[in-house]
C-alpha positions as CSV (number, residue, x, y, z in Angstrom):
1,X,129.4,71.3,236.7
2,X,126.8,69.4,238.7
3,X,123.0,69.7,239.1
4,X,121.2,69.8,242.5
5,X,121.2,66.1,242.8
6,X,125.0,66.0,242.6
7,X,124.9,64.3,239.2
8,X,127.2,65.2,236.4
9,X,125.3,67.2,233.8
10,X,127.9,66.7,231.0
11,X,126.8,63.3,229.6
12,X,123.1,62.7,230.5
13,X,122.5,60.2,227.7
14,X,125.4,58.0,228.8
15,X,124.0,58.0,232.4
16,X,120.5,57.2,231.1
17,X,121.8,54.4,229.0
18,X,123.5,52.9,232.0
19,X,120.3,53.2,234.1
20,X,118.2,51.5,231.4
21,X,120.8,48.7,230.9
22,X,121.1,48.1,234.6
23,X,117.3,47.8,235.0
24,X,117.0,45.5,232.0
25,X,119.9,43.3,233.1
26,X,118.6,43.0,236.7
27,X,115.1,42.1,235.4
28,X,116.6,39.3,233.2
29,X,117.4,37.3,236.4
30,X,113.8,35.9,236.5
31,X,114.0,34.8,232.9
32,X,117.4,33.0,233.5
33,X,116.1,31.3,236.6
34,X,112.9,30.1,234.8
35,X,115.1,28.7,232.0
36,X,117.4,26.9,234.4
37,X,114.4,25.2,236.2
38,X,113.7,23.4,232.9
39,X,116.8,21.4,233.5
40,X,115.6,19.8,236.8
41,X,117.6,21.9,239.2
42,X,116.1,23.2,242.5
43,X,116.3,26.6,244.1
44,X,119.0,25.8,246.7
45,X,121.4,24.5,244.1
46,X,120.7,27.2,241.6
47,X,121.1,30.0,244.1
48,X,124.4,28.4,245.3
49,X,125.9,28.5,241.8
50,X,124.7,32.0,241.2
51,X,126.4,33.2,244.4
52,X,129.5,31.0,243.9
53,X,130.2,32.7,240.6
54,X,129.3,36.2,241.8
55,X,131.3,36.0,245.1
56,X,134.8,36.8,243.8
57,X,133.4,39.9,242.0
58,X,131.7,41.3,245.1
59,X,134.7,40.6,247.3
60,X,136.9,42.5,244.8
61,X,134.3,45.3,244.7
62,X,134.3,45.6,248.5
63,X,138.1,45.7,248.6
64,X,138.3,48.3,245.8
65,X,135.6,50.6,247.4
66,X,137.3,50.3,250.8
67,X,140.8,51.4,249.7
68,X,142.1,54.2,251.8
69,X,139.2,53.9,254.3
70,X,139.4,52.8,257.9
71,X,138.8,49.1,258.4
72,X,135.4,47.8,259.4
73,X,134.7,47.9,263.1
74,X,133.0,45.0,265.0
75,X,129.8,47.0,264.9
76,X,130.2,47.4,261.2
77,X,130.7,43.7,260.7
78,X,127.5,43.0,262.6
79,X,125.6,45.5,260.4
80,X,127.1,44.0,257.3
81,X,126.1,40.5,258.4
82,X,122.5,41.6,259.2
83,X,122.0,43.4,255.9
84,X,123.6,40.6,253.9
85,X,121.2,38.1,255.5
86,X,118.1,40.2,254.9
87,X,118.9,42.1,251.7
88,X,120.6,39.5,249.6
89,X,120.5,36.0,251.1
90,X,116.9,35.7,252.3
91,X,115.5,38.0,249.6
92,X,117.3,35.9,246.9
93,X,116.3,32.6,248.3
94,X,112.6,33.5,248.6
95,X,112.6,35.0,245.1
96,X,114.2,31.9,243.6
97,X,111.8,29.6,245.4
98,X,108.8,31.7,244.3
99,X,109.8,31.6,240.7
100,X,109.1,27.8,240.7
101,X,105.4,28.6,241.0
102,X,104.6,31.9,239.2
103,X,105.4,33.6,235.9
104,X,108.4,35.9,235.6
105,X,106.0,38.8,234.8
106,X,104.1,38.4,238.1
107,X,107.4,38.0,240.0
108,X,108.7,41.3,238.6
109,X,105.5,43.2,239.4
110,X,105.5,42.0,243.0
111,X,109.2,42.9,243.4
112,X,108.4,46.3,242.0
113,X,106.2,47.0,245.0
114,X,109.4,47.5,246.9
115,X,109.2,51.3,247.2
116,X,105.7,50.9,248.7
117,X,107.0,48.5,251.3
118,X,109.9,50.8,252.2
119,X,107.3,53.6,252.7
120,X,105.2,51.3,254.9
121,X,108.2,50.3,257.0
122,X,109.1,53.9,257.4
123,X,105.7,54.6,258.9
124,X,105.8,51.6,261.2
125,X,109.5,51.9,262.3
126,X,110.0,55.6,262.3
127,X,106.5,57.0,262.6
128,X,106.7,58.8,259.2
129,X,103.3,60.0,258.0
130,X,101.8,58.6,254.8
131,X,100.1,61.4,252.8
132,X,96.9,61.1,250.8
133,X,98.9,61.1,247.5
134,X,101.2,58.4,248.8
135,X,98.2,56.3,249.9
136,X,96.7,56.7,246.4
137,X,100.0,55.5,244.9
138,X,99.9,52.4,247.2
139,X,96.4,51.6,246.2
140,X,97.1,51.9,242.4
141,X,100.2,49.7,242.7
142,X,98.6,46.9,244.7
143,X,95.5,47.0,242.4
144,X,97.8,46.2,239.5
145,X,99.5,43.3,241.2
146,X,96.2,41.9,242.4
147,X,94.8,42.1,238.8
148,X,97.7,40.0,237.4
149,X,97.7,37.7,240.5
150,X,93.9,37.1,240.1
151,X,94.3,36.3,236.4
152,X,97.2,33.8,237.1
153,X,95.4,32.3,240.1
154,X,92.6,31.1,237.8
155,X,95.0,28.9,235.9
156,X,97.6,27.8,238.5
157,X,95.5,27.7,241.7
158,X,97.4,27.2,245.0
159,X,100.8,27.2,243.3
160,X,100.2,30.9,242.4
161,X,99.3,31.7,246.0
162,X,102.4,30.0,247.3
163,X,104.7,31.6,244.7
164,X,103.3,35.1,245.2
165,X,103.7,34.8,248.9
166,X,107.3,33.7,248.6
167,X,108.2,36.5,246.2
168,X,106.3,39.1,248.4
169,X,108.4,37.8,251.3
170,X,111.5,38.5,249.1
171,X,110.3,42.1,248.4
172,X,109.6,42.6,252.1
173,X,113.1,41.3,253.1
174,X,114.8,43.6,250.7
175,X,112.6,46.5,251.9
176,X,113.9,45.8,255.4
177,X,117.4,46.0,254.0
178,X,116.8,49.3,252.3
179,X,115.0,50.8,255.4
180,X,117.9,49.8,257.7
181,X,120.8,50.6,255.4
182,X,120.3,54.3,254.7
183,X,122.4,55.4,257.7
184,X,125.1,52.9,257.1
185,X,125.3,53.7,253.3
186,X,126.3,57.3,254.1
187,X,129.0,56.1,256.6
188,X,130.5,53.1,254.8
189,X,129.7,54.0,251.2
190,X,127.2,52.3,248.9
191,X,129.6,50.2,246.9
192,X,131.6,49.0,249.9
193,X,128.5,48.1,251.9
194,X,126.9,46.4,248.8
195,X,130.1,44.4,248.2
196,X,130.5,43.1,251.7
197,X,126.8,42.5,252.3
198,X,126.5,40.5,249.1
199,X,129.7,38.6,250.0
200,X,128.0,37.6,253.2
201,X,125.0,36.4,251.3
202,X,127.2,34.4,249.0
203,X,128.8,32.6,251.9
204,X,125.3,31.9,253.4
205,X,123.9,30.5,250.1
206,X,126.9,28.2,249.7
207,X,126.7,27.0,253.3
208,X,122.9,26.4,252.9
209,X,123.6,24.1,249.9
210,X,126.3,22.2,251.9
211,X,123.9,21.7,254.8
212,X,120.8,20.8,252.9
213,X,122.1,18.9,249.8
214,X,124.6,16.1,249.2
215,X,127.7,17.0,247.2
216,X,126.3,14.9,244.3
217,X,123.5,17.5,243.9
218,X,126.2,19.9,242.6
219,X,126.4,17.8,239.4
220,X,124.0,19.6,237.1
221,X,123.5,20.0,233.4
222,X,126.0,22.2,231.6
223,X,123.2,24.5,230.6
224,X,122.6,25.2,234.3
225,X,126.2,26.2,234.9
226,X,126.1,28.5,231.8
227,X,122.9,30.1,232.9
228,X,124.2,30.6,236.5
229,X,127.4,32.2,235.2
230,X,125.3,34.5,233.0
231,X,123.0,35.3,236.0
232,X,126.0,36.1,238.2
233,X,127.7,38.4,235.7
234,X,124.9,40.0,233.7
235,X,122.0,40.0,236.2
236,X,123.7,40.3,239.6
237,X,127.1,42.1,239.4
238,X,126.7,44.2,236.3
239,X,123.5,46.0,237.4
240,X,125.0,47.1,240.7
241,X,127.9,48.8,238.8
242,X,125.6,50.2,236.1
243,X,123.1,51.7,238.5
244,X,125.8,53.2,240.7
245,X,127.5,54.8,237.6
246,X,124.1,56.1,236.4
247,X,123.3,57.7,239.8
248,X,126.7,59.4,239.7
249,X,125.9,60.9,236.2
250,X,122.2,61.6,236.3
251,X,121.2,61.4,239.9
252,X,119.1,59.0,241.9
253,X,115.7,60.3,240.9
254,X,116.2,59.9,237.1
255,X,117.9,56.6,237.6
256,X,114.9,55.3,239.6
257,X,112.5,56.5,236.8
258,X,114.6,54.7,234.2
259,X,114.3,51.6,236.3
260,X,110.6,51.5,235.5
261,X,111.5,49.8,232.2
262,X,112.3,46.7,234.4
263,X,108.8,45.1,234.6
264,X,108.2,45.9,230.9
265,X,111.4,44.2,229.8
266,X,110.6,41.1,232.0
267,X,107.2,40.9,230.5
268,X,108.5,41.0,226.9
269,X,111.4,38.7,227.6
270,X,109.0,36.2,229.3
271,X,106.7,36.2,226.2
272,X,109.7,35.8,223.9
273,X,111.9,33.3,225.7
274,X,109.5,31.5,228.0
275,X,106.3,31.5,226.0
276,X,104.4,33.2,228.9
277,X,101.0,34.6,228.0
278,X,100.4,38.2,227.3
279,X,96.9,39.6,227.4
280,X,95.0,42.7,228.4
281,X,94.8,41.7,232.1
282,X,98.6,41.5,232.3
283,X,99.0,44.7,230.4
284,X,96.5,46.5,232.6
285,X,98.2,45.3,235.8
286,X,101.6,46.3,234.6
287,X,100.4,49.8,233.7
288,X,98.8,50.2,237.1
289,X,101.9,49.1,239.0
290,X,104.1,51.4,237.0
291,X,101.6,54.3,237.4
292,X,101.5,53.7,241.2
293,X,105.3,53.7,241.5
294,X,105.5,56.9,239.4
295,X,102.9,58.5,241.6
296,X,104.8,57.5,244.7
297,X,108.0,58.9,243.3
298,X,106.3,62.3,242.6
299,X,104.6,62.3,246.0
300,X,107.9,61.8,247.8
């Protein structure tokens, strides 16, 4: 028996646990990246290792999800290449670069503005009207990010401005991917499209390293390799599977609501593992961002 969202109603707690685990695992990426930067590696090299380790998994996922389906057409390949560039290559690179300058907590809050950017792109590209309640949700979310950003700017200066701009560019790039992929997800399937688009991004990240860095730059500390492998498995591939399985069991709406634990987990992990500060400014900003996204979900 299924509910109106098409989710299985038999095991709601299992689906909720998967959604929570996926959100926490995905949010841990920022923590792992910040830990790796302590070993003298740069964004290009770190991203290359993450995608190098993740690529076989996503190729296997694309193959598995495409069994029994027609092969991709030339138009499909163009779409996959475009979405892979925007949604996973460019978004990942800008995110990794921005994390060199800002805290993991601020990075996660900026990325959590993604639903607001998708809404804005829908208005710009497709002429969709933004309601008063949606506008209020946007204002609340951005007020929270600006609160934390202003607090961090006082201590880090121009570095915070640069880092926030890079991460916001990452969120915008991923929002473009989401806005453009809806039609193709229905036709190709979410797992198949994700697998191939991410595989394209893996190739681009590896090629970027080969073009911009000498091969000697691939010699990094063993800790960087271990962290990159953990990033690829736990914070890149696993969340995709967990979230898709959660949507199948409890529906997209409840899965998205469970994802609100992401910024909170990043905040707590940042304090615990990175020694990042925690004060009433950061707490208030986090509450505002989560409240804004919750308002937006209800308004939509």
